[in-house]
N, C-alpha and C positions, 0 to 999 in steps of 0.2 A: 645625872645623879653622881654625887661625889663618891670616890672610891678610896679605900685605905691604901696607903703605899705598901708595896711588896715588903719593904724592910720591916714595917710594923707587923705584918702578918707572919713574919718568919724570924722575929727577934727573940732569941732565947732569954735575953735580959728581962723581957716582959712576961715571961712564963710560957711563951709559945714554944712547942717543940720544933726542932729544925726538920721541916717536912722532908726534903730530899734525903737527909741522913737517916731519918726514921724509916723511910721506905726501903732504902738499900739495906739497912740493918736487918729488918724483918725478912727481906728476900734472901739475903746471904745466910741467915740462920736457917730458914726453911730449906734452902738448897742443900746445905751440908748435912742437915738432919736427914734429908731424903737420901743422900749418898750413903750415909751410915746404915740406914734402914734397908736400902736395896742390897748393900753388901752382905748384911746378915741374911736376907732372903736368898741370895745366891748361894751362900754357904749351905742353907737348908735344902735348896733345890739340887745342888750338885754334890754335896757331901765333901766339898773341898774345905781347906782350913780357913778359907775366906778370901774374898776379892780384894781385901786390903793388905794382903801379905804376898809380895812378889816372890817368885821362885829363885831368881838369881841374886847373889850377894850384892852386886853393884846396883841392882834395881832397888834393893832394900835400903841402901845408903841414900839413893836418890829420893826414895819415899820418905825417909826421916826428915830430910831437908824440906821436902814439900809439905809435910805435916806442920812444921814450924811456921811456914808461910801461910798455910790455911788457918792456923790458930790466930795468927796476926790479922788475917783478912776478916775473921769473925769478930775479933776483939776491937779493932781500931775504929770501925764505924760506931760501935756502941760507946767507945770512949769519946769520940767526936760529939755524939749526941749528949753525953753527960757534961763534958768540959765546956764546949761552946766557944772556947778561945784557943789560939795557937799555944803550943805546937800541935796538940792533939785535937783541937777544934778548928773550924774554918776561920780564916782571917776576916776582918771586919767587912771588906768590900764584897765578900761572898754572900752577904745577906741582902744585898741590894741589886736591882736590875743594872746591867743585863746579866751579870753572873748568876743571879738567883734563877733566872729562866734557864740558863745553861745547866745548872745543877739539877733542876727539875727534869729537864730533858734527859740528862744522864740517868737519873733515877728511873725514868720510864723505860730507858734502854735496858737497865738491869732486870726489870720486870719482864720485858719482852724476851730477854735472854733466858730467863728461867722457864718461860713457856716453851721456847724452842728446845731447850734441853730436855724437858719432859717428853716432847715429841721424839727426840732421839732415843731416849730410854725405851719408849714404846717400840720404836723400830728395831732396836737391838734385842729386846726381850731378855731371854736368859743368857744371851751371848755377851751382855754388858758386864764389865768388870773394871774396877779402878786399877788393880794390879795387872801387870803384863803376864798373860797366861800362855805358855809355849806348849800347848797341847791341842791337837786338832779334834780330839774326842770330846773336849769340853767347850768348844766354841765353833761358830761358823763365820764365814766371811759375809758381812752385811754390806751391800753396795746399792741399796735402794734408798728412796727418800732423800734426806739431806746428804747421806753418804754417797749419793750419785754425783754430787758436786765437789765435795771435799773429803779427804781421807779421814780427817779427825774433826768432825763438826762439833763434838762436845768440847774438845780442847779449844777449838777456835772460839766458840761461844763463851767458854770460861775466860779466855784471854780478854774478850770484849767486855765481859761483866766486871772483871777486876779493874780494867782501865776506866770503865764508867763509874765504878765505885769510888776510885780515886778522884775522878772529876766531880762527883757529887759531894764528897767529903771535903775536898780541897785542903788536905793536910799533907805535910811532908812525909810523916811516917807511912801513911797509906800509899803515897806515890812510890816510895821505896819498896813497899810490899808488892805493889803491882808490877814493878820492874822485875823483882825476883820471881814472881809467879810466871810472867811471860817467858823468862829465861828457862825456868824449870819445865814449862810446858813444851818448849821447843826440844829440850833434851829428852824428855819423856816420849814425845812423838817420834823422834828419830830412833830411839831404842825400841819402841814398839814396832816400828816398821821393819827393823832387823829381825825381830822375833816372828812377825807375820810372814816375812819372806821364807823363814825357815819352816814354818808350818804349812803355808799354802803354795810356796814356790812360784812357778810361772803365772799362776792365776792372780796372785797378788802383784807380781811384777807388771803384768799387763794392766791391772787396775791403776797402778801408780802412774802409768804413762798417760792416762786420760783424766786424772783428778789431781788437784793441787792439795798440798798438805793442809793449809788453813784457809787459802783463798782460791776460789774457782779459777781454773785456767792458769794458775801460777804453779808450775810443776817444780818441786824442789825436794 
């Protein structure tokens, strides 16, 4: 039976939406809408000013930079879906095999990352927070589930999701955004570890000895 070429099925010039970009756009929007919703719920549960407002001034500066990157991460896939051509849309070769299959695989990875992140949120429960909280009374040390293997599974998954988003979109602006997000996640993870050492002391120091920051068995 004859089959339609992949380029035809994914050609925006023919009125078809870019499947991989549409998938990652919806996932990224849902992901960050859930983050905002959970932050509001944490504020209601704990009575704090909110999980989106760090306590330290340096952390607030880092958060402002990160918010800019997050806004770009939400906007650029939608722009790629709308534009369809460079620089904000994929280049022509991205609409044909084998790159089209690569982009679909990347979109599937973003969906998988979203599912894994939900699992992490469930494991953390009320201890989850976007901001760094330096208070032992408002958080506990979670070392079960995915946290048994890496210290920052949510950050690690987020890094994977943004890189896969860039691969699915195949645009230079999204690639730059992904690089910025990876850099800021590393900085945020290091700063969070300093804060957790201050809160949990030897318990967290021992935990660090047996779990990698982003990758299992890669201690850093």
